[in-house]
ZAMARGU-4260 file (C-alpha; in steps of 0.2 Angstrom, whole numbers, plus 5000, padded with zeros to 4 digits):
<rodrens>
0) 5673/5002/5728 | 5677/4995/5745 | 5695/4996/5752 | 5703/4981/5758 | 5699/4983/5776
5) 5680/4986/5772 | 5681/4970/5761 | 5689/4960/5775 | 5676/4966/5787 | 5662/4961/5775
10) 5669/4944/5774 | 5671/4943/5793 | 5653/4948/5795 | 5646/4936/5782 | 5634/4922/5788
15) 5641/4912/5773 | 5657/4908/5783 | 5658/4893/5793 | 5665/4894/5811 | 5682/4888/5805
20) 5682/4900/5791 | 5678/4914/5803 | 5691/4909/5815 | 5704/4909/5801 | 5700/4927/5796
25) 5698/4933/5814 | 5716/4926/5817 | 5723/4939/5805 | 5714/4954/5812 | 5730/4963/5818
30) 5740/4959/5803 | 5736/4973/5791 | 5749/4967/5778 | 5741/4950/5777 | 5724/4957/5776
35) 5729/4968/5762 | 5737/4954/5752 | 5721/4944/5753 | 5708/4958/5750 | 5716/4972/5741
40) 5708/4966/5724 | 5699/4950/5718 | 5709/4937/5708 | 5709/4942/5690 | 5699/4931/5678
45) 5708/4928/5662 | 5708/4916/5647 | 5717/4903/5659 | 5704/4906/5672 | 5710/4909/5690
50) 5725/4903/5700 | 5731/4908/5717 | 5736/4902/5734 | 5723/4893/5745 | 5716/4903/5759
55) 5701/4914/5763 | 5700/4931/5755 | 5694/4937/5738 | 5712/4936/5731 | 5714/4918/5737
60) 5707/4901/5731 | 5693/4895/5742 | 5675/4889/5740 | 5668/4906/5740 | 5679/4911/5726
65) 5675/4895/5717 | 5656/4897/5719 | 5657/4915/5713 | 5667/4911/5697 | 5656/4896/5693
70) 5640/4907/5695 | 5648/4919/5683 | 5653/4905/5671 | 5635/4898/5672 | 5628/4915/5667
75) 5639/4915/5651 | 5633/4897/5647 | 5615/4901/5650 | 5617/4916/5638 | 5620/4903/5624
80) 5602/4896/5626 | 5593/4881/5633 | 5603/4869/5621 | 5620/4875/5628 | 5613/4871/5646
85) 5607/4854/5641 | 5624/4850/5633 | 5631/4856/5649 | 5649/4856/5656 | 5662/4842/5659
90) 5672/4844/5676 | 5689/4837/5681 | 5701/4839/5695 | 5718/4835/5700 | 5727/4828/5716
95) 5729/4844/5725 | 5722/4848/5742 | 5704/4854/5740 | 5703/4850/5722 | 5689/4837/5723
100) 5680/4848/5735 | 5681/4863/5724 | 5675/4853/5709 | 5660/4847/5718 | 5656/4864/5724
105) 5657/4870/5706 | 5646/4856/5700 | 5633/4860/5713 | 5632/4878/5707 | 5631/4873/5689
110) 5617/4860/5693 | 5607/4873/5703 | 5608/4885/5687 | 5600/4871/5676 | 5617/4866/5667
115) 5619/4848/5665 | 5636/4842/5673 | 5647/4827/5669 | 5660/4826/5682 | 5674/4813/5684
120) 5673/4801/5698 | 5691/4803/5703 | 5706/4813/5698 | 5710/4813/5679 | 5723/4821/5667
125) 5720/4838/5660 | 5720/4831/5642 | 5706/4819/5646 | 5695/4834/5651 | 5699/4842/5634
130) 5694/4825/5626 | 5678/4824/5636 | 5672/4841/5631 | 5675/4836/5613 | 5668/4818/5614
135) 5652/4822/5623 | 5649/4838/5614 | 5648/4849/5630 | 5646/4867/5629 | 5661/4870/5641
140) 5674/4862/5653 | 5681/4865/5670 | 5697/4858/5678 | 5702/4862/5696 | 5720/4862/5695
145) 5735/4873/5697 | 5745/4863/5685 | 5764/4863/5690 | 5763/4876/5704 | 5768/4873/5722
150) 5757/4864/5734 | 5749/4879/5742 | 5741/4884/5725 | 5725/4879/5716 | 5717/4885/5700
155) 5701/4886/5690 | 5705/4882/5672 | 5691/4885/5660 | 5687/4877/5643 | 5674/4880/5628
160) 5666/4868/5617 | 5681/4865/5605 | 5690/4857/5620 | 5702/4872/5621 | 5704/4884/5635
165) 5692/4898/5635 | 5693/4911/5621 | 5696/4929/5626 | 5678/4935/5623 | 5670/4922/5634
170) 5684/4925/5648 | 5679/4944/5647 | 5661/4940/5648 | 5664/4930/5664 | 5675/4944/5671
175) 5660/4956/5668 | 5648/4944/5677 | 5660/4943/5692 | 5659/4962/5695 | 5640/4961/5694
180) 5637/4946/5705 | 5639/4947/5724 | 5651/4933/5730 | 5640/4928/5745 | 5622/4933/5740
185) 5622/4931/5721 | 5627/4913/5720 | 5614/4898/5717 | 5619/4881/5723 | 5612/4865/5729
190) 5617/4849/5738 | 5629/4839/5727 | 5622/4822/5732 | 5604/4828/5728 | 5610/4834/5711
195) 5618/4817/5708 | 5602/4808/5713 | 5591/4819/5702 | 5602/4816/5687 | 5608/4834/5686
200) 5625/4828/5689 | 5632/4812/5681 | 5649/4803/5684 | 5662/4800/5671 | 5674/4786/5673
205) 5681/4770/5665 | 5670/4772/5649 | 5678/4789/5646 | 5695/4782/5650 | 5693/4768/5637
210) 5688/4780/5624 | 5702/4792/5627 | 5715/4779/5628 | 5709/4771/5611 | 5713/4788/5603
215) 5730/4789/5612 | 5735/4772/5607 | 5730/4776/5589 | 5745/4788/5588 | 5758/4774/5589
220) 5768/4773/5573 | 5780/4759/5576 | 5775/4744/5587 | 5787/4733/5578 | 5803/4742/5583
225) 5797/4743/5601 | 5794/4724/5601 | 5811/4721/5594 | 5820/4730/5608 | 5808/4726/5622
230) 5819/4714/5631 | 5834/4726/5633 | 5825/4744/5633 | 5818/4751/5649 | 5813/4767/5657
235) 5809/4775/5673 | 5793/4785/5675 | 5787/4797/5689 | 5770/4806/5690 | 5776/4818/5704
240) 5762/4812/5715 | 5749/4817/5702 | 5736/4812/5689 | 5748/4802/5677 | 5750/4788/5689
245) 5737/4777/5680 | 5735/4781/5662 | 5753/4784/5657 | 5759/4767/5663 | 5744/4759/5655
250) 5749/4768/5638 | 5767/4762/5640 | 5763/4745/5644 | 5751/4744/5629 | 5765/4750/5618
255) 5774/4735/5623 | 5787/4741/5636 | 5792/4726/5647 | 5804/4736/5658 | 5794/4750/5665
260) 5800/4756/5682 | 5788/4768/5691 | 5796/4778/5705 | 5786/4771/5720 | 5787/4785/5732
265) 5781/4797/5719 | 5767/4786/5713 | 5758/4790/5729 | 5744/4802/5726 | 5747/4817/5737
270) 5743/4835/5735 | 5757/4840/5747 | 5770/4833/5735 | 5781/4827/5750 | 5796/4822/5740
275) 5798/4838/5729 | 5800/4856/5732 | 5790/4859/5716 | 5781/4846/5706 | 5787/4854/5690
280) 5796/4843/5677 | 5805/4859/5671 | 5814/4858/5688 | 5827/4844/5686 | 5830/4843/5705
285) 5813/4834/5707 | 5820/4819/5697 | 5832/4814/5710 | 5823/4798/5716 | 5819/4794/5697
290) 5838/4795/5694 | 5843/4784/5708 | 5830/4771/5701 | 5836/4773/5683 | 5854/4770/5689
295) 5849/4755/5699 | 5839/4747/5684 | 5852/4753/5672 | 5841/4762/5660 | 5845/4778/5650
300) 5828/4786/5649 | 5817/4795/5662 | 5799/4802/5660 | 5791/4814/5672 | 5773/4822/5671
305) 5767/4836/5681 | 5752/4835/5694 | 5738/4837/5681 | 5748/4828/5667 | 5748/4841/5654
310) 5767/4843/5654 | 5780/4830/5653 | 5799/4832/5655 | 5813/4819/5651 | 5830/4816/5657
315) 5843/4806/5647 | 5860/4798/5651 | 5875/4807/5644 | 5892/4801/5638 | 5898/4802/5656
320) 5885/4791/5662 | 5876/4804/5671 | 5858/4810/5669 | 5854/4827/5662 | 5838/4836/5658
325) 5832/4839/5640 | 5824/4856/5639 | 5806/4858/5632 | 5813/4866/5616 | 5825/4851/5614
330) 5812/4838/5617 | 5800/4847/5605 | 5813/4847/5591 | 5817/4829/5594 | 5799/4823/5594
335) 5795/4834/5579 | 5809/4826/5569 | 5805/4809/5575 | 5787/4810/5571 | 5790/4816/5553
340) 5801/4801/5550 | 5790/4789/5559 | 5774/4795/5550 | 5783/4794/5533 | 5789/4776/5537
345) 5771/4771/5543 | 5763/4779/5528 | 5753/4791/5540 | 5760/4808/5535 | 5746/4819/5528
350) 5747/4828/5511 | 5750/4845/5518 | 5757/4843/5535 | 5761/4858/5547 | 5768/4861/5564
355) 5764/4874/5577 | 5775/4883/5589 | 5774/4898/5600 | 5783/4915/5597 | 5795/4911/5611
360) 5799/4893/5606 | 5815/4889/5597 | 5817/4893/5579 | 5826/4876/5577 | 5808/4869/5576
365) 5805/4879/5560 | 5821/4873/5553 | 5817/4855/5556 | 5799/4857/5549 | 5804/4867/5533
370) 5818/4855/5529 | 5806/4841/5529 | 5792/4850/5519 | 5781/4855/5533 | 5774/4872/5535
375) 5778/4880/5552 | 5766/4893/5560 | 5769/4904/5576 | 5756/4908/5589 | 5755/4917/5605
380) 5759/4907/5621 | 5745/4896/5626 | 5737/4881/5618 | 5721/4890/5616 | 5730/4900/5602
385) 5737/4884/5595 | 5719/4876/5595 | 5712/4891/5586 | 5726/4890/5573 | 5724/4872/5570
390) 5705/4874/5568 | 5708/4889/5556 | 5720/4879/5545 | 5710/4863/5545 | 5694/4871/5542
395) 5701/4880/5527 | 5708/4864/5520 | 5726/4872/5520 | 5736/4860/5532 | 5734/4846/5543
400) 5743/4849/5560 | 5754/4834/5566 | 5762/4843/5580 | 5761/4858/5591 | 5772/4863/5606
405) 5779/4876/5617 | 5795/4877/5626 | 5787/4875/5643 | 5786/4856/5641 | 5769/4856/5633
410) 5765/4845/5617 | 5749/4842/5608 | 5748/4828/5595 | 5732/4821/5587 | 5715/4829/5585
415) 5705/4822/5600 | 5712/4835/5612 | 5714/4854/5611 | 5727/4856/5625 | 5744/4850/5631
420) 5744/4831/5633 | 5757/4823/5643 | 5749/4806/5641 | 5750/4805/5622 | 5767/4814/5623
425) 5774/4801/5635 | 5769/4787/5624 | 5777/4795/5608 | 5793/4800/5618 | 5795/4782/5623
430) 5792/4776/5606 | 5805/4788/5600 | 5818/4783/5613 | 5815/4764/5609 | 5817/4768/5590
435) 5834/4777/5594 | 5839/4762/5605 | 5836/4751/5590 | 5849/4762/5581 | 5861/4760/5595
440) 5858/4778/5601 | 5852/4787/5616 | 5842/4803/5615 | 5858/4812/5620 | 5866/4805/5604
445) 5850/4809/5594 | 5850/4827/5600 | 5868/4830/5595 | 5865/4823/5578 | 5850/4835/5575
450) 5862/4850/5580 | 5874/4844/5568 | 5861/4842/5554 | 5850/4858/5557 | 5862/4870/5566
455) 5868/4874/5584 | 5852/4883/5591 | 5852/4888/5609 | 5838/4895/5621 | 5837/4901/5638
460) 5823/4908/5648 | 5825/4921/5662 | 5812/4924/5675 | 5812/4942/5682 | 5801/4939/5698
465) 5792/4954/5704 | 5781/4949/5719 | 5771/4959/5731 | 5758/4972/5730 | 5769/4983/5719
470) 5774/4969/5707 | 5761/4972/5694 | 5767/4990/5693 | 5785/4986/5691 | 5781/4974/5677
475) 5770/4987/5668 | 5784/5000/5671 | 5797/4989/5663 | 5787/4985/5648 | 5783/5003/5646
480) 5801/5008/5647 | 5806/4995/5634 | 5793/5002/5622 | 5797/5020/5625 | 5816/5018/5624
485) 5820/5001/5615 | 5838/4996/5616 | 5849/5000/5601 | 5861/4986/5604 | 5860/4971/5616
490) 5877/4962/5621 | 5886/4973/5609 | 5876/4967/5594 | 5865/4979/5585 | 5846/4977/5585
495) 5839/4976/5568 | 5820/4977/5571 | 5808/4978/5585 | 5791/4969/5585 | 5777/4974/5596
500) 5764/4961/5597 | 5752/4972/5606 | 5748/4982/5591 | 5756/4970/5578 | 5769/4982/5572
505) 5787/4979/5565 | 5799/4994/5566 | 5815/4994/5557 | 5828/5000/5569 | 5839/5009/5555
510) 5825/5017/5545 | 5811/5019/5557 | 5799/5011/5544 | 5784/5003/5552 | 5775/4988/5544
515) 5761/4976/5550 | 5763/4958/5555 | 5749/4944/5557 | 5750/4943/5576 | 5743/4956/5587
520) 5734/4959/5603 | 5747/4952/5616 | 5759/4962/5628 | 5775/4955/5620 | 5790/4963/5613
525) 5803/4955/5602 | 5820/4962/5598 | 5828/4954/5582 | 5847/4956/5581 | 5859/4957/5566
530) 5867/4941/5571 | 5850/4932/5569 | 5847/4931/5588 | 5830/4935/5596 | 5826/4942/5613
535) 5808/4941/5618 | 5800/4949/5633 | 5783/4946/5640 | 5774/4946/5657 | 5768/4929/5664
540) 5750/4927/5663 | 5749/4916/5679 | 5763/4922/5690 | 5771/4939/5696 | 5786/4939/5684
545) 5792/4945/5667 | 5799/4931/5656 | 5813/4935/5645 | 5818/4922/5631 | 5834/4921/5622
550) 5834/4912/5605 | 5851/4911/5597 | 5862/4901/5585 | 5880/4898/5584 | 5892/4890/5571
555) 5896/4877/5585 | 5891/4873/5603 | 5905/4885/5610 | 5898/4900/5600 | 5880/4896/5604
560) 5884/4895/5623 | 5894/4911/5622 | 5879/4920/5614 | 5868/4914/5628 | 5880/4920/5641
565) 5882/4937/5633 | 5863/4940/5631 | 5860/4933/5648 | 5871/4947/5655 | 5860/4960/5647
570) 5844/4952/5654 | 5851/4954/5671 | 5852/4972/5669 | 5833/4973/5668 | 5829/4966/5685
</rodrens>
């Protein structure tokens, strides 16, 4: 195995580099730290694909890494046979710098390998890529996007034939191929325009939009209430310079919204995201322009979607007249409760409905589901696991899943996608806000009423960032320490049991008795306390950090908030 300096020199000597690329690498010749950071190891290929900063190097996102990953992906598709190659792959890209270029490079490699390519003619939301895979029956899908990450990042997100992100066995197969294929000499490619002219690549556009949007609009439950309030209900929408700029406003207009105000500066497609530090709807500071517009137009509701439009965040006006964010957990609970009621009123609730959530998502969702006669199932973090669970339940004829969500602003509704879908979620969140408006309530009021009905649940997520070359080692050491010496108490409250999702075991803290649980195979620890609170610890799959989730409940808001503060103090001792 080559060390980082040898790998750097190999890149510098490669005839595959353009003059500009050679100059970029030569410019860091005397910067050993920068060379090491770019070349100490390739980007790891996981079930989410690849994600990293854009620059030259095997540990960065660039055309050589894109081509290399695509050749490996092509080998896995070819192993499925001639039919799989004929069914081909659907390719999509977002607004980021280099996204379209990377997508065309990937299409060229696939075409050269005899795999038919359907590629969108311009940027499109992630859920439409998932839809296209399912609708056209392609073997696989690829989206060039870094989702909500900062502007310097890009990503390579991979899908399989069910429209969900790649299952672990196929991700592992691609990772194996990457070790076998040389990044420069082992890749087949061809001219993009030639492949297009020969029919090896075909363009997707308005026809796919039309079919996707027909499914989206089919999820509406209550046009009549929206019509009744249309004259005095309004909202502000921002796509944060990304892919939602077209289809989200179209969906809301078709719903019947008359007063839709799109934040003009953030409607401009720009991969540099000039108006925000981070284009992530989880970060409320990005909504400042939308808040100004909402106050100007005197509306109570704001929607924001991330650059690839798979996540959506909302802000609502509180009793003081100021806008405050609604967390992903809270938004999911609001939407689940609303959907149950709206589907019942519309006669659309199936016979055996179910909801899905992740193991780190609020337990309030389970309370809402079960109080209304729904089964509620946990999955690991990631919508590929929710897709697997949905397929399993529905294939067995056990349940029809009406809603799936995770706390990080991702929601999946309907059966035409198998991933987070901010287009459909934006539509139904707006329908919900309009319905509550008809009841004389804002979503701020609605959330309080749910707490009063189901209990004062609270959640907080801490990110223990561990950057640098030794970050992975620090993350591994912390997880090992928590396994070897689990806490007896947290915040003065006794730990009742430990759950280790890596081997699927539950250990009683008092007796030491070990029992199995249904979920296993993920590097996650869960500490369940005697007061009913849960602390969940897991390394991020896409960023150099460990995420710690506090899930608690109080008799009232004050007790809930005190619990969050108490357990947050313990989390800080881990850093």
